[in-house]
C-alpha positions in Angstrom: 64.6 85.1 129.7 61.1 84.9 128.4 59.1 87.5 126.1 57.4 88.8 129.3 60.6 89.5 131.1 62.3 90.9 128.2 59.2 93.5 127.9 59.2 94.2 131.8 62.9 94.9 131.7 62.6 97.5 128.6 59.4 99.0 130.5 61.1 99.5 133.6 64.3 101.0 131.8 62.2 103.6 130.2 60.0 104.3 132.9 62.8 104.8 135.3 64.7 107.0 132.9 61.3 109.3 132.2 60.8 109.6 136.2 64.4 110.8 136.8 63.8 113.6 134.2 60.1 114.5 134.6 57.9 112.6 137.0 54.8 114.1 135.9 55.3 112.6 132.6 52.6 109.7 132.3 53.7 106.6 130.4 51.1 104.6 128.5 52.2 101.2 127.5 50.8 99.3 124.5 49.3 96.3 126.4 47.5 98.2 128.9 43.9 99.5 127.9 43.8 103.5 128.2 42.3 106.8 127.3 44.3 109.5 126.0 44.9 111.8 128.7 44.2 114.9 126.7 45.8 117.7 124.8 47.1 119.5 128.1 49.2 116.5 129.5 52.7 115.2 128.6 52.6 111.6 128.0 54.7 108.9 126.3 53.0 106.0 124.3 55.5 103.0 124.6 55.0 100.2 122.0 57.2 97.0 122.2 56.9 94.7 119.1 58.8 91.1 118.7 58.9 90.6 115.2 60.7 87.2 115.5 61.5 85.0 118.4 63.3 81.4 117.9 64.0 79.0 120.5 66.6 76.4 119.6 66.0 73.2 121.5 69.2 71.2 120.7 72.7 71.8 122.0 73.3 74.8 124.2 69.5 75.8 123.7 69.3 79.5 123.5 66.6 82.0 122.7 66.7 84.8 120.3 64.4 87.7 120.1 64.4 90.3 117.4 62.1 93.5 117.6 61.8 97.2 118.2 60.8 99.7 121.0 58.9 102.9 119.9 58.3 105.7 122.2 55.7 108.1 120.9 56.0 111.5 122.8 53.0 113.8 123.1 53.3 117.5 125.0 50.9 120.3 124.5 51.5 122.8 121.5 54.0 125.2 121.8 55.1 123.9 125.2 57.2 120.9 124.4 
C-alpha cells in the first residue's frame, strides 16, 4: 500500500462516516486548494501527515508508515 492509497483510504472512511451522519457538512482536505466556506456553513478540514515512512528492501520487504489524521470541525456560533 502506497502513501497515496493510505491517504485515500482514510479520506474515504471519514467522508463516508460524515455523510452518514450529516450530508450537508462539507469536507475539505489539506492536499486540495480551497476557500473557506464562511461562518454560516458547517465544514471539516482534514489533515493527514505522515511523519515517518520506511521501506525495508531486504527479506519480506515491508513498508511502515507513521503519522496522524487531524479533523478540525467548524460550525456556526451557537449552533454546533
